[in-house]
C-alpha positions as CSV (number, residue, x, y, z in Angstrom):
1,X,-66.2,-61.3,21.1
2,X,-64.7,-57.6,20.9
3,X,-61.0,-57.5,20.3
4,X,-60.6,-53.9,20.8
5,X,-62.3,-53.9,24.0
6,X,-59.9,-56.8,25.0
7,X,-57.0,-55.2,24.3
8,X,-58.2,-52.1,25.8
9,X,-58.5,-54.1,29.3
10,X,-55.3,-55.1,29.0
11,X,-53.6,-52.0,28.4
12,X,-55.7,-50.3,31.3
13,X,-55.1,-53.2,33.6
14,X,-51.0,-53.1,32.6
15,X,-50.9,-49.6,33.1
16,X,-52.8,-49.9,36.6
17,X,-49.7,-52.3,37.4
18,X,-47.4,-50.1,36.4
19,X,-48.8,-47.1,38.5
20,X,-49.3,-49.0,41.7
21,X,-46.4,-51.2,41.2
22,X,-44.2,-48.3,40.9
23,X,-45.7,-46.6,44.3
24,X,-45.7,-50.0,45.9
25,X,-41.6,-49.4,45.3
26,X,-41.4,-46.2,46.5
27,X,-43.0,-47.3,50.1
28,X,-40.7,-50.1,50.0
29,X,-42.9,-52.7,49.2
30,X,-42.8,-55.4,46.3
31,X,-44.0,-54.3,42.7
32,X,-46.2,-57.5,42.8
33,X,-48.3,-55.8,45.8
34,X,-48.7,-53.1,43.3
35,X,-50.0,-55.8,40.7
36,X,-52.2,-57.3,42.8
37,X,-53.9,-54.0,44.1
38,X,-54.4,-53.3,40.5
39,X,-56.2,-56.2,39.7
40,X,-58.3,-55.9,43.1
41,X,-59.7,-52.3,42.6
42,X,-59.8,-52.3,38.6
43,X,-61.8,-55.4,38.1
44,X,-63.6,-58.4,39.5
45,X,-66.0,-58.5,42.2
46,X,-66.2,-55.1,44.6
47,X,-63.9,-53.4,42.3
48,X,-64.5,-50.6,40.3
49,X,-65.3,-52.4,37.3
50,X,-62.9,-50.2,35.1
51,X,-61.6,-53.6,33.3
52,X,-64.4,-56.1,32.4
53,X,-62.5,-58.7,30.4
54,X,-61.6,-60.8,33.2
55,X,-62.3,-64.3,31.7
56,X,-60.4,-63.5,28.8
57,X,-57.3,-61.9,31.0
58,X,-57.5,-65.1,33.1
59,X,-56.9,-67.0,30.1
60,X,-53.9,-64.8,29.3
61,X,-52.4,-65.1,32.7
62,X,-52.8,-68.8,32.9
63,X,-50.1,-68.6,29.8
64,X,-48.2,-66.8,32.2
65,X,-48.0,-69.6,34.4
66,X,-47.0,-72.0,32.4
67,X,-44.7,-69.6,30.9
68,X,-43.3,-69.1,34.3
69,X,-43.1,-73.3,34.8
70,X,-41.6,-73.3,31.3
71,X,-38.2,-70.8,32.5
72,X,-38.2,-72.7,35.7
73,X,-38.0,-75.8,33.7
74,X,-34.9,-74.1,32.0
75,X,-32.9,-73.4,35.2
76,X,-33.5,-76.9,36.2
77,X,-30.5,-79.0,36.3
78,X,-29.3,-81.9,38.6
79,X,-26.0,-80.1,39.0
80,X,-28.0,-77.1,40.3
81,X,-29.9,-79.1,42.7
82,X,-26.7,-81.2,44.2
83,X,-25.0,-77.5,44.4
84,X,-27.8,-76.5,47.0
85,X,-26.7,-79.6,49.5
86,X,-28.5,-82.4,50.2
87,X,-29.4,-80.5,53.6
88,X,-31.4,-77.9,51.5
89,X,-32.9,-80.5,49.2
90,X,-34.7,-82.9,52.0
91,X,-35.5,-79.7,54.1
92,X,-37.7,-78.2,51.6
93,X,-39.1,-81.5,50.5
94,X,-39.9,-81.9,54.4
95,X,-41.3,-78.4,54.3
96,X,-43.9,-79.0,51.8
97,X,-45.1,-82.6,53.1
98,X,-45.1,-81.4,57.0
99,X,-47.0,-78.3,55.8
100,X,-49.8,-80.2,54.2
101,X,-50.0,-82.6,56.9
102,X,-49.9,-80.0,59.7
103,X,-52.8,-78.1,58.2
104,X,-54.7,-81.1,57.4
105,X,-54.8,-82.2,61.3
106,X,-55.6,-78.7,62.2
107,X,-58.2,-78.3,60.2
108,X,-59.6,-82.1,60.8
109,X,-59.7,-80.7,64.4
110,X,-62.3,-78.1,63.8
111,X,-64.6,-80.3,61.8
112,X,-63.3,-79.7,58.2
113,X,-63.7,-82.7,55.7
114,X,-61.1,-84.7,54.9
115,X,-60.5,-83.5,51.1
116,X,-61.1,-79.8,52.1
117,X,-58.4,-80.1,54.7
118,X,-55.8,-81.8,52.7
119,X,-56.5,-79.1,49.7
120,X,-56.1,-76.1,51.9
121,X,-52.8,-77.5,52.8
122,X,-51.8,-78.2,49.6
123,X,-52.9,-74.7,48.6
124,X,-50.9,-72.8,51.0
125,X,-47.9,-74.9,51.5
126,X,-45.4,-73.0,48.9
127,X,-44.1,-69.4,49.2
128,X,-43.5,-66.6,46.6
129,X,-40.5,-67.4,44.7
130,X,-41.3,-64.0,42.6
131,X,-41.8,-61.6,45.6
132,X,-39.1,-63.1,48.2
133,X,-36.3,-63.0,45.2
134,X,-37.3,-59.5,44.4
135,X,-37.1,-58.6,47.9
136,X,-33.9,-60.3,48.8
137,X,-32.2,-58.9,45.6
138,X,-33.1,-55.5,46.5
139,X,-31.8,-55.7,50.0
140,X,-28.5,-57.5,48.7
141,X,-29.2,-60.6,51.0
142,X,-29.3,-63.1,48.2
143,X,-25.7,-64.6,49.2
144,X,-26.7,-64.4,52.9
145,X,-27.2,-67.2,55.0
146,X,-30.9,-67.3,55.1
147,X,-30.8,-65.6,51.3
148,X,-28.9,-68.6,50.1
149,X,-31.2,-71.6,52.3
150,X,-34.3,-69.8,51.0
151,X,-33.2,-70.0,47.4
152,X,-32.7,-73.4,48.1
153,X,-36.3,-74.3,49.6
154,X,-38.0,-72.1,46.8
155,X,-36.6,-74.2,43.9
156,X,-37.6,-77.5,45.6
157,X,-41.2,-75.8,46.2
158,X,-40.8,-74.7,42.3
159,X,-40.6,-78.0,41.8
160,X,-43.4,-79.6,43.8
161,X,-46.2,-77.6,42.2
162,X,-47.0,-79.9,39.5
163,X,-47.1,-82.7,41.8
164,X,-49.6,-80.7,44.3
165,X,-51.5,-80.1,41.6
166,X,-52.0,-83.6,40.7
167,X,-53.1,-84.0,44.0
168,X,-55.8,-81.5,43.9
169,X,-56.9,-83.0,40.7
170,X,-57.3,-86.4,42.1
171,X,-58.7,-85.2,45.3
172,X,-61.3,-83.3,43.5
173,X,-62.4,-86.6,41.4
174,X,-66.0,-88.1,42.3
175,X,-64.5,-91.6,41.4
176,X,-64.1,-94.1,44.2
177,X,-61.0,-95.3,45.3
178,X,-60.1,-97.8,42.4
179,X,-61.0,-95.5,40.1
180,X,-59.0,-93.0,41.4
181,X,-55.7,-95.6,41.5
182,X,-56.4,-96.5,37.8
183,X,-56.7,-92.7,37.0
184,X,-53.4,-92.0,38.9
185,X,-51.6,-94.9,37.1
186,X,-52.8,-93.5,33.8
187,X,-51.7,-89.8,34.4
188,X,-48.0,-91.2,35.3
189,X,-48.2,-93.5,31.9
190,X,-49.1,-90.0,30.1
191,X,-46.7,-88.0,31.7
192,X,-44.2,-90.6,31.0
193,X,-45.0,-90.8,27.5
194,X,-44.8,-86.8,27.2
195,X,-41.6,-86.7,28.9
196,X,-40.0,-89.7,26.7
197,X,-41.3,-87.7,23.5
198,X,-39.9,-84.6,24.4
199,X,-36.6,-85.6,25.5
200,X,-36.6,-87.8,22.0
201,X,-37.6,-84.8,19.9
202,X,-35.3,-82.3,21.6
203,X,-32.2,-84.6,21.9
204,X,-32.4,-86.1,18.4
205,X,-35.0,-84.3,16.1
206,X,-34.4,-80.9,16.8
207,X,-30.5,-80.9,17.0
208,X,-30.2,-83.0,13.9
209,X,-32.7,-80.1,12.4
210,X,-31.1,-77.4,13.7
211,X,-27.5,-78.5,13.3
212,X,-26.7,-77.2,9.7
213,X,-27.2,-74.0,11.3
214,X,-25.3,-71.4,13.6
215,X,-27.2,-70.5,16.4
216,X,-25.1,-67.4,16.2
217,X,-26.1,-66.5,13.0
218,X,-29.6,-67.4,13.1
219,X,-30.9,-66.7,16.5
220,X,-34.4,-66.3,15.9
221,X,-34.7,-70.1,14.8
222,X,-33.4,-71.2,18.5
223,X,-36.2,-68.8,20.1
224,X,-38.9,-69.7,17.8
225,X,-38.1,-73.1,17.9
226,X,-38.0,-72.6,22.1
227,X,-41.6,-71.0,22.4
228,X,-43.5,-73.2,19.5
229,X,-41.9,-76.2,21.6
230,X,-43.0,-74.7,24.9
231,X,-46.8,-74.0,23.5
232,X,-46.8,-77.3,22.0
233,X,-46.1,-79.2,25.1
234,X,-48.2,-77.2,27.2
235,X,-51.3,-78.0,24.5
236,X,-50.5,-81.8,24.2
237,X,-50.7,-81.9,28.3
238,X,-53.9,-80.0,27.9
239,X,-55.2,-82.3,25.3
240,X,-53.7,-85.3,27.6
241,X,-55.9,-84.1,30.7
242,X,-52.9,-83.1,32.3
243,X,-52.0,-79.9,33.9
244,X,-50.6,-77.7,31.0
245,X,-48.1,-76.3,33.5
246,X,-46.8,-79.7,33.6
247,X,-46.1,-79.6,29.9
248,X,-44.3,-76.0,30.0
249,X,-41.9,-77.3,32.5
250,X,-41.0,-80.6,30.7
251,X,-40.4,-78.9,27.7
252,X,-38.5,-76.2,29.5
253,X,-36.6,-78.7,31.5
254,X,-35.2,-80.5,28.4
255,X,-34.3,-77.3,26.5
256,X,-32.6,-76.6,29.8
257,X,-29.8,-78.9,28.6
258,X,-29.7,-78.7,24.8
259,X,-27.4,-76.5,23.0
260,X,-30.3,-73.5,22.8
261,X,-30.9,-72.8,26.3
262,X,-28.7,-69.7,27.0
263,X,-30.5,-68.0,24.1
264,X,-33.9,-69.3,25.2
265,X,-33.2,-68.0,28.9
266,X,-32.3,-64.4,27.7
267,X,-35.0,-63.9,24.8
268,X,-38.3,-65.2,26.9
269,X,-37.4,-62.6,29.8
270,X,-39.4,-59.3,28.2
271,X,-42.7,-62.0,27.4
272,X,-42.3,-63.4,31.0
273,X,-42.4,-60.0,32.4
274,X,-45.4,-59.2,30.9
275,X,-47.1,-62.3,31.0
276,X,-46.4,-62.5,35.1
277,X,-47.7,-58.6,35.7
278,X,-51.0,-59.8,33.8
279,X,-51.2,-62.8,36.1
280,X,-50.7,-61.1,39.7
281,X,-53.4,-58.3,38.0
282,X,-56.0,-61.3,37.1
283,X,-54.9,-62.8,40.5
284,X,-55.7,-59.8,42.2
285,X,-59.1,-59.7,40.4
286,X,-60.0,-63.0,41.9
287,X,-60.3,-61.3,45.2
288,X,-63.4,-59.3,46.5
289,X,-61.9,-56.4,48.7
290,X,-65.5,-55.6,50.0
291,X,-65.2,-59.2,51.1
292,X,-62.2,-58.8,52.6
293,X,-63.1,-55.7,54.5
294,X,-66.5,-57.1,55.9
295,X,-64.6,-60.3,57.1
296,X,-61.0,-58.6,58.3
297,X,-60.7,-60.3,61.5
298,X,-61.3,-64.0,60.1
299,X,-58.8,-63.1,57.3
300,X,-56.2,-61.3,59.9
301,X,-56.4,-64.1,62.2
302,X,-56.1,-66.9,59.6
303,X,-53.1,-65.1,57.7
304,X,-51.4,-64.5,61.2
305,X,-52.0,-68.0,62.0
306,X,-50.8,-69.4,58.6
307,X,-47.6,-67.6,58.4
308,X,-46.9,-68.2,62.2
309,X,-47.2,-72.0,61.7
310,X,-45.2,-72.2,58.4
311,X,-42.4,-70.2,59.8
312,X,-42.4,-72.7,63.2
313,X,-42.5,-75.7,60.5
314,X,-39.9,-75.0,58.6
315,X,-37.6,-73.6,61.2
316,X,-37.6,-76.4,62.9
317,X,-37.0,-78.6,60.2
318,X,-33.8,-76.5,59.0
319,X,-32.7,-76.2,63.0
320,X,-33.0,-80.3,63.2
321,X,-31.1,-80.6,60.1
322,X,-28.1,-78.7,61.7
323,X,-28.7,-75.3,60.5
324,X,-28.3,-72.3,63.6
325,X,-31.4,-71.5,65.0
326,X,-30.7,-68.0,63.9
327,X,-30.5,-69.1,60.2
328,X,-33.5,-71.4,61.0
329,X,-35.7,-68.8,62.2
330,X,-34.8,-66.0,59.5
331,X,-35.2,-68.5,56.8
332,X,-39.1,-69.6,58.1
333,X,-40.0,-65.7,58.7
334,X,-38.8,-65.0,54.8
335,X,-40.9,-68.0,53.5
336,X,-43.9,-67.6,55.8
337,X,-46.1,-66.1,52.9
338,X,-48.6,-67.9,51.0
339,X,-47.0,-68.0,47.6
340,X,-48.1,-67.0,43.8
341,X,-49.0,-70.8,42.7
342,X,-52.0,-70.7,45.5
343,X,-54.0,-68.6,43.2
344,X,-53.9,-71.3,40.6
345,X,-54.2,-74.3,42.9
346,X,-57.3,-72.3,44.7
347,X,-58.7,-71.9,41.7
348,X,-58.3,-75.7,40.8
349,X,-59.9,-76.5,44.4
350,X,-62.5,-74.5,43.9
351,X,-63.8,-75.8,40.5
352,X,-63.6,-79.4,41.6
353,X,-65.4,-78.7,44.7
354,X,-62.9,-79.2,47.0
355,X,-63.4,-75.3,48.3
356,X,-66.6,-73.7,49.0
357,X,-66.8,-69.8,48.0
358,X,-65.9,-68.6,51.3
359,X,-63.4,-70.9,51.4
360,X,-61.7,-70.0,48.2
361,X,-62.2,-66.4,49.0
362,X,-60.5,-66.6,52.2
363,X,-57.8,-68.7,51.2
364,X,-57.1,-65.7,48.3
365,X,-57.0,-63.0,50.9
366,X,-54.9,-64.8,53.2
367,X,-52.8,-65.3,50.3
368,X,-52.9,-61.4,49.3
369,X,-52.4,-60.2,52.9
370,X,-49.2,-62.7,53.8
371,X,-47.8,-61.1,50.4
372,X,-48.5,-57.4,51.6
373,X,-46.2,-58.4,54.7
374,X,-43.7,-60.3,53.2
375,X,-41.4,-57.3,52.3
376,X,-41.8,-55.8,56.1
377,X,-41.2,-59.2,57.4
378,X,-37.9,-60.2,55.5
379,X,-36.6,-56.7,56.3
380,X,-36.9,-57.9,60.0
381,X,-36.1,-61.6,59.7
382,X,-32.2,-61.7,60.3
383,X,-32.7,-59.2,63.4
384,X,-35.7,-61.3,64.5
385,X,-34.1,-64.7,64.1
386,X,-30.5,-63.6,65.7
387,X,-32.8,-61.8,68.9
388,X,-35.0,-65.5,69.4
389,X,-31.8,-67.4,68.4
390,X,-30.1,-65.2,71.7
391,X,-33.0,-65.0,74.1
392,X,-33.7,-69.0,73.9
393,X,-29.6,-70.0,73.7
394,X,-30.3,-72.7,71.6
395,X,-28.8,-73.6,68.1
396,X,-26.4,-70.8,68.0
397,X,-23.2,-73.2,68.1
398,X,-22.6,-77.0,68.2
399,X,-20.1,-77.5,71.3
400,X,-18.4,-79.6,69.5
401,X,-17.1,-77.4,67.2
402,X,-16.0,-74.9,70.0
403,X,-12.4,-74.0,70.2
404,X,-10.1,-76.4,71.1
405,X,-8.8,-76.3,75.1
406,X,-5.4,-74.2,75.1
407,X,-5.9,-72.9,71.8
408,X,-6.3,-69.1,72.0
409,X,-6.7,-67.9,68.4
410,X,-4.2,-64.9,67.6
411,X,-6.3,-64.1,64.3
412,X,-9.8,-65.0,63.2
413,X,-11.3,-65.1,59.9
414,X,-15.0,-64.7,59.5
415,X,-16.6,-66.1,56.5
416,X,-14.6,-68.7,54.9
417,X,-16.3,-68.1,51.0
418,X,-13.4,-67.3,48.3
419,X,-12.3,-63.7,49.9
420,X,-11.8,-65.5,53.1
421,X,-10.2,-68.2,51.5
422,X,-7.8,-66.3,50.3
423,X,-7.1,-64.2,53.2
424,X,-6.4,-67.3,55.3
425,X,-4.2,-68.7,52.4
426,X,-2.1,-65.4,52.7
427,X,-1.5,-65.9,56.7
428,X,-1.4,-69.8,57.0
429,X,1.8,-69.6,59.0
430,X,-0.8,-68.8,61.6
431,X,-1.6,-72.4,61.6
432,X,-4.3,-73.9,64.3
433,X,-4.0,-70.2,66.0
434,X,-5.9,-68.9,62.6
435,X,-9.7,-69.7,63.6
436,X,-12.1,-69.9,60.9
437,X,-15.9,-69.3,62.1
438,X,-18.6,-69.9,59.5
439,X,-22.0,-71.5,58.9
440,X,-21.2,-73.8,55.8
441,X,-20.1,-77.4,56.7
442,X,-18.1,-77.6,53.4
443,X,-16.3,-74.8,54.3
444,X,-15.7,-76.5,57.5
445,X,-14.1,-79.4,55.8
446,X,-12.1,-76.9,53.5
447,X,-10.5,-74.9,56.1
448,X,-9.8,-78.0,58.5
449,X,-7.7,-79.7,55.3
450,X,-5.7,-76.6,55.4
451,X,-4.6,-76.9,58.8
452,X,-6.9,-74.2,60.6
453,X,-9.2,-74.2,63.5
454,X,-13.1,-74.0,62.6
455,X,-16.0,-73.4,64.6
456,X,-19.5,-73.9,62.7
457,X,-21.7,-71.0,64.1
458,X,-23.4,-67.2,63.7
459,X,-20.6,-65.0,64.2
460,X,-23.5,-62.2,64.5
461,X,-24.6,-64.2,67.6
462,X,-22.7,-63.2,71.1
463,X,-22.9,-66.6,72.2
464,X,-20.9,-67.9,69.5
465,X,-18.2,-65.3,69.7
466,X,-17.9,-65.9,73.4
467,X,-16.8,-69.7,73.0
468,X,-14.3,-68.7,70.2
469,X,-11.7,-67.5,73.1
470,X,-11.2,-64.0,71.2
471,X,-9.7,-62.2,74.4
472,X,-6.3,-62.0,73.3
473,X,-6.7,-62.0,69.2
474,X,-4.6,-59.5,67.5
475,X,-6.5,-59.5,64.1
476,X,-10.0,-60.0,62.9
477,X,-10.9,-60.2,59.3
478,X,-14.8,-60.0,58.6
479,X,-15.7,-61.5,55.2
480,X,-19.4,-62.3,55.2
481,X,-21.6,-60.4,52.8
482,X,-24.7,-59.5,55.0
483,X,-23.8,-56.1,56.3
484,X,-26.2,-56.3,59.5
485,X,-24.3,-59.7,60.6
486,X,-21.1,-58.2,59.7
487,X,-22.1,-55.2,61.9
488,X,-22.9,-57.0,64.7
489,X,-20.1,-59.4,64.8
490,X,-17.6,-56.5,64.8
491,X,-19.6,-54.9,67.7
492,X,-19.2,-58.6,69.7
493,X,-15.6,-58.6,68.7
494,X,-14.8,-54.8,70.0
495,X,-17.0,-55.6,73.1
496,X,-15.1,-59.2,73.7
497,X,-11.3,-57.6,72.3
498,X,-11.1,-54.1,72.6
499,X,-7.6,-54.0,71.4
500,X,-8.0,-56.4,68.2
501,X,-7.3,-55.2,64.9
502,X,-10.5,-55.5,62.8
503,X,-10.8,-55.8,58.9
504,X,-14.1,-55.7,57.0
505,X,-15.6,-56.2,53.7
506,X,-18.0,-54.3,52.2
507,X,-20.4,-55.4,49.2
508,X,-21.3,-51.9,48.7
509,X,-19.5,-48.5,49.7
510,X,-22.9,-47.1,51.2
511,X,-22.5,-50.1,53.9
512,X,-18.5,-49.0,54.7
513,X,-19.7,-46.1,57.1
514,X,-21.9,-48.4,59.2
515,X,-19.1,-51.1,59.8
516,X,-16.7,-48.4,60.8
517,X,-19.2,-47.3,63.2
518,X,-19.7,-50.9,64.6
519,X,-15.7,-50.6,65.4
520,X,-13.9,-51.6,62.1
521,X,-10.7,-50.1,61.5
522,X,-10.4,-50.6,57.6
523,X,-13.3,-51.7,55.6
524,X,-12.7,-53.0,51.9
525,X,-15.5,-52.0,49.5
526,X,-16.0,-54.1,46.5
527,X,-17.1,-51.5,44.5
528,X,-13.9,-49.6,45.4
529,X,-12.0,-52.6,44.5
530,X,-13.6,-53.3,41.1
531,X,-13.2,-49.9,40.2
532,X,-9.4,-49.7,41.0
533,X,-9.0,-53.0,39.1
534,X,-10.9,-51.5,35.9
535,X,-8.9,-47.9,36.1
536,X,-5.6,-50.0,36.4
537,X,-6.4,-52.3,33.3
538,X,-7.8,-49.2,31.2
539,X,-4.8,-47.6,31.9
540,X,-3.0,-50.4,30.5
541,X,-4.9,-50.7,27.2
542,X,-4.4,-47.1,26.8
543,X,-0.6,-47.3,27.0
544,X,-0.7,-50.3,24.4
545,X,-2.9,-48.3,22.3
546,X,-1.0,-45.6,22.2
547,X,2.0,-47.3,20.7
548,X,-0.1,-48.7,17.8
549,X,0.3,-47.1,14.6
């Protein structure tokens, strides 16, 4: 093994990822798309063959997958899951199960074997956490209604990766039904044993070993301990014939509730970026660009079908759980792609004989093409969701939440987060004539407790605003963080009640002009307010320090 050749190939692949990732960012794509393209062009079948150490890079990339599961485990906690809400947890779980079932049924109808049909559903069930979060963050939509729902569903999907990998392993087993059940029980016992061992080690042995040392003064001890535990758990899982990613996830989960969690989360971040870049580069090397070109019609049809079906499945589930149709559709479109773990699960399916070479190449090509389409789809997801909701007239508002007969609100607060709640509290004398419009059931409960009128609905939809009886409203405060939704809500208010005074909140100063153009009289920018508060504090401190001898 030529170590220097492997090192050269890794460096060359990373440089390709930097170049194409930067280009992808400049044209509005996710850098992940650039990493995949770098792998496709520089190494693997049908490429330019500039990178030859494909197997060695794949081994390093597998470590990147384990590190990703390790970092997910560090963020995992029952408290965080409960904060997402039961609807998101139920919706995310249903999305995984229903997606596998629907695609299994569809493939059985065209004559695919049962094991292959189930395997395909398992491989394409999850969406791309890395790509979606990056695009939502860059667009400032993490706090939007569909952004929060997407993040919750993605977390549930991440937690489902290990069970999905286990399903593929059992499907690929050549044993009979009785042996499969025996293998399942053995696997579950090994998982329980590994989990118990890690729990005892982290919470008893490690805490006592590191107790004499102050973590603040011995920062490297916590880092080394975390990495050693993560790698050790990954190795133990591999030796026990379990998924190495499972071992990494369990190690992260138990470390996540330990005193070392915060420091480890911060210090593994650079290593995580490096290994995940190699992972996406290696994932691109699995694809064959020549095969994709020769079978482009089939790849395009399969990608379109997969993304459309996944959108409908998640939208129907969320809508049935009483999410507004606009939010349900926006979330479905946002999460319609095939995620990064499909590359790992696809290789497992191929190596266990569940996928033929053609099926494997098709699955990888669908995943890559869907990731290419993701930034564009996320850009238009809110608009498409609102347009379809308005066109169908379904799910825009629950009529039980319409404003009571005889009450014509004089003040409206759209969005009952911390900002909206503070505004309402300052003008509580309006009582029932102060109307709160929000999508969140928890916000509804808080507003009703404070004695306000409440309506659950998407203020960006005209039908919702028409139900609110805003003809005589005097003052409207728009606090929702999503700029497009705020802009549409202001336009609807201006059309229904031309004389209403509208005050709007903008997260960023650049959004203020758009809201003013839509009809807002006053726009308060978060950036300006923070800047003013900082200036006042600095001036106060200057006066204090001037008097210090």
